[in-house]
ZAMARGU-4260 file (C-alpha; in steps of 0.2 Angstrom, whole numbers, plus 5000, padded with zeros to 4 digits):
<rodrens>
0) 5055/5046/5097 | 5046/5033/5086 | 5050/5032/5068 | 5033/5036/5060 | 5028/5039/5042
5) 5012/5049/5045 | 5011/5055/5027 | 5007/5036/5022 | 4989/5032/5023 | 4986/5013/5021
10) 4967/5008/5020 | 4967/4991/5029 | 4977/4982/5042 | 4987/4971/5031 | 4992/4986/5021
15) 4997/4994/5037 | 5008/4979/5042 | 5016/4979/5024 | 5020/4998/5025 | 5028/4996/5043
20) 5037/4980/5038 | 5045/4985/5021 | 5049/5003/5026 | 5055/4999/5044 | 5044/5011/5052
25) 5034/5010/5069 | 5018/5017/5062 | 5009/5025/5048 | 4993/5035/5047 | 4980/5020/5046
30) 4963/5024/5040 | 4948/5012/5039 | 4942/5016/5022 | 4946/5023/5005 | 4934/5037/5007
35) 4942/5042/5024 | 4959/5042/5015 | 4954/5053/5001 | 4944/5064/5012 | 4959/5067/5023
40) 4970/5070/5008 | 4958/5082/5000 | 4951/5092/5015 | 4961/5086/5031 | 4977/5091/5038
45) 4986/5084/5023 | 4976/5094/5010 | 4991/5105/5006 | 5006/5093/5010 | 5013/5077/5003
50) 5003/5061/5006 | 5003/5043/4999 | 4987/5033/5000 | 4987/5014/4999 | 4970/5008/4994
55) 4961/4993/4988 | 4953/4993/4971 | 4935/4994/4977 | 4921/4992/4964 | 4914/5008/4971
60) 4927/5022/4972 | 4924/5038/4981 | 4923/5053/4970 | 4940/5060/4976 | 4949/5045/4968
65) 4942/5050/4951 | 4952/5066/4952 | 4968/5056/4952 | 4977/5052/4935 | 4984/5034/4932
70) 5002/5035/4929 | 5006/5016/4927 | 4998/4999/4931 | 5008/4983/4933 | 5002/4967/4940
75) 4992/4971/4956 | 4998/4989/4958 | 4992/5005/4950 | 5001/5021/4953 | 4991/5037/4952
80) 4994/5055/4955 | 4983/5070/4959 | 4985/5083/4945 | 4987/5098/4956 | 4994/5091/4973
85) 5009/5081/4980 | 4996/5067/4983 | 4999/5049/4976 | 4988/5033/4977 | 4994/5016/4975
90) 4979/5005/4971 | 4981/4987/4976 | 4970/4975/4965 | 4958/4968/4970 | 4964/4969/4988
95) 4979/4967/4999 | 4975/4949/5003 | 4975/4945/4984 | 4992/4954/4983 | 4999/4944/4997
100) 4993/4927/4990 | 5001/4932/4973 | 5017/4937/4981 | 5018/4921/4991 | 5014/4911/4975
105) 5028/4920/4965 | 5040/4916/4979 | 5035/4898/4979 | 5029/4899/4997 | 5015/4890/5005
110) 5003/4900/5016 | 5002/4885/5028 | 5021/4887/5032 | 5016/4904/5040 | 5001/4896/5049
115) 4990/4907/5037 | 4975/4900/5027 | 4978/4899/5008 | 4960/4903/5003 | 4957/4921/5000
120) 4941/4921/5010 | 4949/4913/5025 | 4964/4925/5024 | 4953/4940/5024 | 4945/4934/5040
125) 4963/4934/5048 | 4968/4951/5041 | 4952/4960/5045 | 4956/4959/5063 | 4963/4975/5070
130) 4978/4966/5077 | 4984/4960/5059 | 4993/4977/5057 | 5006/4969/5069 | 5001/4950/5067
135) 5017/4940/5068 | 5012/4927/5055 | 5008/4941/5042 | 5024/4950/5046 | 5034/4934/5044
140) 5025/4932/5027 | 5029/4950/5022 | 5047/4948/5026 | 5048/4931/5016 | 5040/4939/5000
145) 5050/4955/5001 | 5061/4951/4986 | 5047/4946/4974 | 5044/4958/4960 | 5028/4967/4965
150) 5034/4969/4983 | 5050/4976/4977 | 5040/4988/4965 | 5030/4994/4980 | 5045/4997/4991
155) 5055/5006/4977 | 5040/5017/4973 | 5037/5022/4991 | 5055/5025/4995 | 5057/5036/4979
160) 5041/5046/4984 | 5047/5048/5002 | 5064/5055/4996 | 5057/5067/4983 | 5041/5072/4991
165) 5039/5089/4983 | 5051/5087/4969 | 5045/5071/4961 | 5050/5069/4942 | 5035/5060/4935
170) 5045/5051/4921 | 5058/5046/4934 | 5044/5040/4946 | 5036/5029/4932 | 5053/5022/4928
175) 5056/5018/4946 | 5039/5010/4947 | 5042/4999/4931 | 5059/4994/4939
</rodrens>
C-alpha cells in the first residue's frame, strides 16, 4: 500500500513535490488552487476531520482563508489555524518558487547546479508544469536545501501536526514553528 498523506493539501505542483520529499510520502491531496483547498476543507470530505493546506500568499484570498487566525509568521511561512476545526494553513510568501529560491540562497547553492533557472519567472515556467510534482531536478534541490532554517521549520511543523492531529497544543505548535 502506498504511503499517502491525504490530509495534506498542497496548492501547486512544487508544493506537492516539497511535501512528498520532506515527509517521505508517495502522495498528498494536490489541489489546483487556494479556493479549491479551502472549499474542500470547509465543505468537502475533510470538513469535519483534520487537514493541512499549503497555499501561496495570493493577493486575492478566498473568503474561507479569512476565517483562519494567524498564529505566527517567520520568513516566508505563516502558520494559521481555523478557530473551530482541526484545520491548519501554512501560507508560503509570495509563492513556493520564491521560497525555493530563498532556501537555495540560504544554503549557498546555485540553481544552475540543479539545471534550474535562477530567475523567478523562468523557475515558475518549470514548476507550473504538472510533472514538477515529481520533477527530478526540483526534488534534488529540495533534498539539498532540506536543512536550511525555513525548510526545517516547515518539516517540523508538518510532523508535529501529523502526530497531534486532534490534540494539538497551540502554544507548543507555535514553539515548534519558531524552532
